[in-house]
KEMAR-540007 format. One line per field, with one value per atom (N, C-alpha, C): residue number from 1; atom name; x, y, z. Coordinates in steps of 0.05 Angstrom, whole numbers. Atoms other than C-alpha are relative to their C-alpha. Layout:
! residues N
num	c(NUM:...)
atomo	c(CA:...)
X	c(X:...)
Y	c(Y:...)
Z	c(Z:...)
***
This chain:
! residues 79
num	c(1:1:1:2:2:2:3:3:3:4:4:4:5:5:5:6:6:6:7:7:7:8:8:8:9:9:9:10:10:10:11:11:11:12:12:12:13:13:13:14:14:14:15:15:15:16:16:16:17:17:17:18:18:18:19:19:19:20:20:20:21:21:21:22:22:22:23:23:23:24:24:24:25:25:25:26:26:26:27:27:27:28:28:28:29:29:29:30:30:30:31:31:31:32:32:32:33:33:33:34:34:34:35:35:35:36:36:36:37:37:37:38:38:38:39:39:39:40:40:40:41:41:41:42:42:42:43:43:43:44:44:44:45:45:45:46:46:46:47:47:47:48:48:48:49:49:49:50:50:50:51:51:51:52:52:52:53:53:53:54:54:54:55:55:55:56:56:56:57:57:57:58:58:58:59:59:59:60:60:60:61:61:61:62:62:62:63:63:63:64:64:64:65:65:65:66:66:66:67:67:67:68:68:68:69:69:69:70:70:70:71:71:71:72:72:72:73:73:73:74:74:74:75:75:75:76:76:76:77:77:77:78:78:78:79:79:79)
atomo	c(N:CA:C:N:CA:C:N:CA:C:N:CA:C:N:CA:C:N:CA:C:N:CA:C:N:CA:C:N:CA:C:N:CA:C:N:CA:C:N:CA:C:N:CA:C:N:CA:C:N:CA:C:N:CA:C:N:CA:C:N:CA:C:N:CA:C:N:CA:C:N:CA:C:N:CA:C:N:CA:C:N:CA:C:N:CA:C:N:CA:C:N:CA:C:N:CA:C:N:CA:C:N:CA:C:N:CA:C:N:CA:C:N:CA:C:N:CA:C:N:CA:C:N:CA:C:N:CA:C:N:CA:C:N:CA:C:N:CA:C:N:CA:C:N:CA:C:N:CA:C:N:CA:C:N:CA:C:N:CA:C:N:CA:C:N:CA:C:N:CA:C:N:CA:C:N:CA:C:N:CA:C:N:CA:C:N:CA:C:N:CA:C:N:CA:C:N:CA:C:N:CA:C:N:CA:C:N:CA:C:N:CA:C:N:CA:C:N:CA:C:N:CA:C:N:CA:C:N:CA:C:N:CA:C:N:CA:C:N:CA:C:N:CA:C:N:CA:C:N:CA:C:N:CA:C:N:CA:C:N:CA:C:N:CA:C:N:CA:C:N:CA:C:N:CA:C)
X	c(11:241:-21:21:187:11:-10:232:16:-15:270:-16:16:231:11:-10:240:-6:9:211:23:-21:277:-2:4:250:-3:3:254:-29:28:189:-16:16:137:-23:24:72:-16:16:36:11:-12:84:1:-5:97:-25:23:31:-27:24:-20:-11:13:-41:7:-9:1:-9:10:-13:-31:29:-87:-9:8:-91:6:-6:-58:-22:21:-109:-27:25:-166:-1:-1:-144:-6:5:-143:-29:29:-212:-18:15:-237:1:-2:-211:-17:17:-245:-30:27:-310:-7:5:-304:-3:2:-292:-27:25:-353:-24:24:-401:0:-1:-377:10:-11:-340:-22:21:-403:-14:12:-432:17:-19:-371:7:-4:-375:23:-22:-322:-13:12:-345:22:-19:-309:-14:11:-322:21:-19:-290:17:-15:-269:2:-4:-239:24:-21:-193:21:-23:-124:13:-9:-110:30:-29:-39:14:-13:-21:-6:6:-56:18:-18:-15:28:-27:49:3:-1:33:2:-1:20:28:-27:87:21:-18:122:-1:4:93:15:-12:116:31:-29:185:13:-11:195:2:0:176:21:-20:220:28:-26:279:5:-3:266:9:-8:272:29:-28:336:19:-17:365:3:-2:348:17:-17:380:29:-28:444:10:-8:445:3:0:435:12:-14:483:9)
Y	c(-14:272:-17:13:252:-24:20:210:-23:21:170:-9:11:125:-26:25:63:-25:24:15:-14:11:3:7:-10:34:30:-29:107:7:-9:146:-1:-1:162:-19:17:131:-2:-1:153:-19:17:117:-29:28:54:-16:15:36:14:-16:91:4:-9:129:-17:12:97:-30:28:23:-1:0:39:8:-9:75:-22:22:16:-21:20:-33:11:-13:16:0:0:23:-28:28:-53:-8:6:-58:14:-15:-5:-14:15:-44:-25:24:-107:8:-10:-68:7:-7:-41:-25:25:-111:-14:13:-136:15:-16:-79:17:-20:-33:-12:10:-76:-9:10:-109:22:-23:-41:11:-9:-28:-22:22:-94:-19:18:-130:-20:22:-197:-13:12:-225:-22:22:-292:-11:12:-326:20:-21:-261:-6:5:-270:16:-16:-234:-20:14:-262:19:-20:-225:-1:3:-252:17:-15:-222:30:-29:-156:11:-10:-151:2:-1:-167:25:-24:-111:25:-23:-63:3:-1:-81:9:-8:-73:31:-29:-2:15:-12:16:-2:4:-14:19:-17:25:29:-27:90:5:-3:78:0:0:61:26:-26:126:21:-18:164:-5:8:126:11:-10:145:30:-29:218:9:-6:218:-4:5:188:21:-20:237:28:-27:297:1:1:283:28)
Z	c(23:295:-14:14:246:-16:18:201:14:-14:254:24:-21:299:10:-13:341:-15:14:290:-15:16:254:-29:27:190:2:1:171:-7:4:167:25:-25:218:0:-3:239:-26:24:176:-21:21:130:8:-8:170:8:-10:203:-3:0:190:-28:25:128:-24:25:74:-1:1:92:-3:2:101:-28:27:34:-20:18:0:1:-2:27:-9:9:14:-31:30:-59:-11:10:-68:5:-5:-36:-20:20:-83:-27:25:-143:0:-3:-117:-4:2:-110:-29:28:-180:-17:16:-208:6:-8:-170:-12:5:-187:-25:21:-242:-27:25:-294:-19:17:-321:-16:14:-338:-22:20:-380:-20:19:-417:8:-10:-375:18:-16:-349:16:-19:-288:15:-16:-256:19:-19:-196:14:-13:-165:30:-28:-96:10:-13:-47:10:-11:-31:20:-20:34:4:-3:39:-21:22:-29:4:-5:-11:21:-21:52:-9:11:15:-17:17:-35:17:-18:22:11:-11:53:-21:21:-14:-4:3:-20:22:-23:50:-2:3:38:-21:21:-26:10:-10:8:22:-21:69:-12:13:24:-15:12:-13:20:-21:52:8:-7:69:-21:21:1:2:-3:12:23:-24:81:-8:7:52:-19:20:-6:12:-12:40:28:-27:98:7)
***
C-alpha cells in the first residue's frame, strides 16, 4: 500500500524521500534568498548570512519524522 513501505518508516515515497523533504529544503532556500535580497528593501539589515547545510538537513529530517509519527499514530488509533 501507499503507507507501508520497505524503508522502516510509514509513508510513501513522497513523504520519506520525495515531495516533503524537497519542499522543506526549498522553503529554507527561499528564506535564505529573501534574507539575501528582500530584507534590505524592508529595512532589515543582515550581515554574515551563511547556510548551515547540516542544520538544514536535520530540520528536514525532523519534519519527515513528525509526519511519519503522525501516520503511525493514526494507524494505531484506527486499527
